[in-house]
N, C-alpha and C positions, 0 to 999 in steps of 0.2 A: 261772835265775827271771825275770828279765829279759826276757827272750826270750818266754816264754811269757804272762808278763804283757802284753806290746806286742801278743801276736799277739789274746789275748782281747781287748783293746780293739780294734784294727782289727775285729775280728767283731762286736763289739757296736755301734761306730758306723755301720759302713758300711750297715746295713738303715734306720738312722733317717735318714741322709745322703739315700738312696734316696726315703724316705718323704717327706722333705723338698720333693724336687727333684719331687717327683710332685704335693705339695699345691700349690706353686709354679703348675705349668702348670694346676692345676685353676683357683685363683684368677683367675691372670692370664686365662683364658679367660672367668671368670665377668665380671670386671671388664668385658671387651671385651664380653660381652653386654650387660651392665648400662649399659653407654656409650651400646652400639646402641640399645638399649630407651629411652635417655633423649634421645637425637639424634630418634628416632621421635616421643617423645612432644613433644618440643619443636616436630619439624616440621609435628605434626599441630594443635597448641595456634599455632603462625602460618597455619596453613591455616585454622582456625576464625577467628581473628583477622581475616585478610584476608577472610575468607566477611562477616564480619560489618560488616567498614568497606564492603564491597561492596554489602551491603542497605542499611545506613546513606546512602552515597552515590547510590543508585538511588531510595530513600524521598525523599531530598532534592530529587534532580532531577524527580521526581513532583509534589511538593508544589509546588516552583517554579512549574513547569509550567502546573499549573492555575491557580494563582495568578495568573500573567500573562494569561491570559483572564479568569478570572474577574473578576478587578481590574484590568483592563486602565485604563491612564491613571490608576490611584487611584481608579477610580470603582467600587464595588461592582457587579457587574451582578444580585444575587440569584441566581445560579446554584448549581445544586452538584452535584456529580458524587460517586459511589460506586462503584466496582469490586467485584463479590462475589468474594472471594478465598478465603471459609471457610465452610461450612455447619455452624454450631453442633448439637451433639446435644443443648443444651438444650431442653426442650420450652415452648412458648408457652404464656400465659394463658388464651389463647384457643384451643381444641381446630386450629381451621381456619386460624389466623394462621401465617404463616410467618418463620424466625429466620433472618437472615444476617448476616455479619459484613466489615467491610472498613474501608479507611483513607477517612473523608469529607475531601473537597473542597470550600470551603464551608461554608453552612450551611443545618440543617435543623430543624425544629420537629413535637414529634408532631401530629398530626391534618391535618398538609399531605397534599395529592394527588399523587403523583408517577409517574412513567415507569418503567417495567421494558422494557428493551430486551434479547434474548435471542434464542439459537438463529437460526434462518433465519427466523421470523416476525417483524414490524415490532415491534411494542411490546403491551403492555397497562399498564392504569394499577391501582393501589393506596393504600392511607392508611396511612402511618407510624402506628401503634397505641402503640409503646413503644419508647424509644433505652435502652440501657444502656453506658456508658462503662467506662473501664478499669478503674475503681476498684469495678467491677460495683454501680456505684449508678444507678437509673432517675431520670433526668432529662427536663426537657421540650425542652429544645434541646441542640444540639452544634455545633460547626464546628471545622473541622480537626483532627481527632483521629480515633483507632481507636473504633470503635463495633462494638456489635451493635443489629439494628434489627429489631422486630417489624413486621411490617406484614400488612394485611389481606390478602385471597387476592383483592379486586377484582373485576376482568372477567373472570380467569381460568374456563374453564370448571367447573362443580361437578363434583368425582369421582365415575364411574358405579359403582367399588364401593367397599367398605372399603381394600382393597389400594392401588386408584388414590389415595384420598386420603390415604392416608400417604407417598405419592411426592411431592416437590415440583414444582411446578410450572414453576420454573426455577431454575437452578443458578448451580455458580461460574462466575466471570465475564460473569455478566449487568452490565449497565450500569443503576444506578439514577440516576435525575436530574429536577429539573424542567423540562428544556428540553423543549420540545413538541418533535412529530415535525416534520421540514421539511417546508414547503409548497409544490408544485413546479407553478406555473398555465401555460396556453399564454401568459401574456404573463410573457415573461423577465425583465424590469424589473421586476414585481411579485413574482418568486419568494423566497423567503426559505429561504437553505440556511446551516444549523446541523449539519448530522450529528453527533446528540446521541451517539449509540452509538460510533462511530469516532472521535470525538472524548474521550470518555471514556476509550477503550482506549487512543488515543495516549498520555497521559499518564500511566501507568501501562507504558509500554512498556519502559521501563529496567530495570522489575523484574521483567517477565514474557516478554520477548520470546526466549526459549531455551525456555520452556511449547510443548510443540505443540498443546495444548487451546488453549490462550489464543491461538496463533498462525493455526490453524484458525477460531474463532470470530471473531477480527479480520478476517480474509480475507472470511469469509462478509457482514460489517459491510462490508467496504469494496465488494465485490459489487453491495450494492443502493445504495450512496452516489452523491449525484451532487456535483458539485465546481464552484468559480469558477474559470475558466480563463483567465487575460489573455490577449485578442486584440487585434490592431489591426484594425480595419473603417474601409473606406474605400470611395468609389464607385467603382463600373465605368464606365468613359469609354466604353466600347462597348456597355452597356447601362445605361441609366439606373434602370430597376427593378431591379437587383440590388447587392449589395453584395460586397466582396472581402474576405475574411478572411485573418488570417496568426496562427500560434501562433509562439510565442517559443522558443527552446532555451538551456538552461544547462547549462554544465559540471557532469558528476557529480564530485561530491568524491571518491569513491575512485578511480574512473576517469576521469581529465580529459580521456580521448581520446574521451569517449563525451559525446553530448548529447541530455538529458532536456528532457521538458514540465513545465514547474512548474506544479502546482495547490493549491489551497487549501480546506480544509474549511469555511471560515465566513468572515463579513465584519471578523472580527477579526486572523483570522490573515493575512488578504490586507493587512490595514492596516498589519500590522509590516512586509509586505514595501515598501509605498510610503514607510513611513518612514526605512527602511534605504535609499532611493536606487531600487528596481526599478524601470526604467521601460523603453520600448521607443524602438528608434531609428528615423528614417525618418517620413514622413507618416502622417498616419491619424488617427482617434479612438479614444483609449486606452478599453477597456471590457472586463467579466469576463462571459464566456460560462456560460452554466450547462449543464453537459455529465453525463450518465450514465455510468457507470463504461464500458459498451458502445462511446457514443463517444471517450470518454476511451483507451480500449483501442485504438481505432482510429487516432486521431492520433498517439499514443506510442509507436506500431508500424511510422508511415513508413519513407521512406529518412533523414530527418532524426532522428530521434528512436528514441533507444535503452532505452526506457521511460520513467516519469514520478516524479516525487519530491512525497512531499504535504509542504505547510508548507516549504518548503526557506527561510524564515527562521526560523522555530522557531515556539512553542516545543519541540519534536519533530520532526525531520525524519527521512523514513520514505522510502525506495527502493525502487521496486516495478520491478526489473528485465523486460525484455522477455520474457525466460524465463518467469518466474514469471504472467506477465499469460499468456501462451501456456498457460500450464499452469490457468489459473482460468478460460480462455473454455472448456474443455474438460469443466469441472465441469456437473453436473445441476443447480444451481443456476442457473448462469449462464442454461443455456439454458431454465429454466422463466421466470426473468426476464425473457427479452429475446425469446426464441425460438429455435428450431434455426437460422431463415437467419442471426441475426444470431451465431450462433457458427462458421458457416461464411464469413461474410464479415469478421465484424473483424479488422480489422488489412491489409486489402486495399486501402482506401482512403485515399489521398494526399490531401490538400487541395491539393496544387500543389508540385512539384517548385520553385517559384520562391518559395516562402513561406521559403525558405531565407535569404533575403535582409532578412527580420527579424530584427535582433538582439536579445538579451535587455538588455542594458547600453549605455546609448547612450556613446558613444564606446570602446566595447570589441569593435572588428570582429575582433579575434581570438577571440573566443566565437561567431563563427558560423560555420556550415560549409556550402562551397560544393558545387553539383553542378554537371556538366557535362551539359545535356542535346544530344542528337545524334539525328538522323532515318535509320534503318537504308536502305540501297539495296532495293529489292523485287525481291529475289532470294533463295534459299536457305530457312532457317528463315522469314524473315519474309514471305517472297512466302506461305506458306501461312498464316500468322500474320492476314495481311492479308485472304486469301480467307475466311477463318473468321470474323473482322469483317462481313464484308460479307453473307455469310449469317446470321450470328446478327442483323443488324441490320432484314434483309429480314423476318424470322421475329418481331421482336417491335416491334409497332407503336408503344409508347410511347418507340422508342427514334428520336433525331431523327439525331443525328450520334455518329461515333466516330474520334477520332485516337489516335494510338498512335506512340510513340516510346521512347527508350531513355535513361536516366539513371545517373550513378553520381557517388560524392562525387569530390570533387576530389583529396582526400589520400589516396583507396581506388580507382583508377580501375576494380579489378577486380571491385568489387564490384556489376556491371551489373543492372537491371530495368527490365524492361518499364514501363510509364504508360500507360496507358488512360482517354483524357477521354472520358466518356461524357456525353451532354447529352440528359436524359431526367426527368422529374417524381422529385421528391425522395421521395417516397413507394413508388416503383419499386426503389431502393438495394438493399434485402435481399433482392426477389427475383430482379435480375437480374445482379447483380456476379458471385454464385456460380455461376448460369448460364454467363456466359461463360469466368470461370475457369476451371471443367469442361471447357469445349470447347477451350481454348487450350493445357491443359496437356501432351496428348500431343504437339504441334510444339516444344513449350520445350527444346532441347536443350542449347544452346550458354550461355542465358541462363536460368535457372530459377526466375525470381523473377518475381510480377508483381505491381501496383498499380493500384488504380482512384481517382478521380476525376472527381466530378460536377462538370459544368464550371459550375454556376449557385452552386458556392462555390468556385470558383479564383480565384487571383491570375494572370491572364497578362496581358502585355504586348499595345498594341495589334494589332501585327503577330508575334505568335507563331504565329498559325495561318496566316501564308505561308511561315514559316519549316518549320513541322509541320504540311501540310496535313489535312484531314478525309478520313480512307481510306474513310469512310462518309457520305453526305450527304442527306438525303429533302430538305433545303430547297432543292438546289438542282437540284431533277427538275422 
């Protein structure tokens, strides 16, 4: 009886044990699955917190950058800037008005006339009709806070159809400010450079640098900008009617082996550089030249420089490498702004290979990149190049003299380039340089780069052309 009873118990218990084992496996799997879900949830939460922290940090950086310019040296300039980052769906009180939103830098008041910088057009003017703060209250003035602005249509063209009227004449990443458009006169000493659109966008660069739309609009603003470029100007001992100009080069922070051209958007950012001790070594008068983007692109792509850096002493530093410049000068906006000739000649002009002797910081010779200049023998490839130069000079009455030589960085002697110095009127540069470049190209085999230097803008030693004689010279005939 005992045996039968034991067997019965075994038969009764075994299925239960198997079931318990199966349940244990299922429960363990569910526990692992739940643990994985919890880990993913924690990771998402950490990512969200990290993203929020990055947004807060970017906002703090933008606010601090704007304040350092608006209230430079503790003095309120009265300027404000607002980058439109949202186009709210709320209907305006006046059907013709436009509603936008953004983080206000500075102070703004209802009734104020302001400028809107947008797209590829320079600017329009509108009036502030209403201000709404984050508490959804309508207020008369605001300062350094997030706001919705309702602005009039101003001098924007009236819509031709109801559908056109429904579309807003400007959009996201436009810059609203009371900073007037810059004025560039024929007298460079009286030029006022402020770059309100570019400056307003640089303040917010930390917030939107990865946004393709923002970056594209900023590059459009860059192409239309003019800059203050520190230069060293001295008398030309060989010709009292001319001046020698040399530009500085500073080390690129990300790529210290590269030298870039420092440029500034306005007087306040230039003043920051002066206070930080930025100065030139060597003799000569220190000044800041007004240069548009086309000229800046030309200088920053010569043999010394590998691009330019905007406001290298802050509040926001933006590097424009040589490759990006090359892409920008191919755009339709560049060609429409500066002409087809500028698009083909920008970057070929070098102010002088000797300008490398002008350093960015006094007492810092390690920041100066040196170049070796050599005069090739009149044989082989250079013989054909010299012959082409002579034919070119004979066929262009505006050309007085042309010299040609080879130059290369002392630290990278393989990066050779021909340099042609041309004595001709300055207003003929855009016409002549591309033509000579095209004529020389078929004969450039061992050295495939050429740069051009307008003689009147060069910095040459008194005996330079004794060692590097003029290949073509009408003046000696």
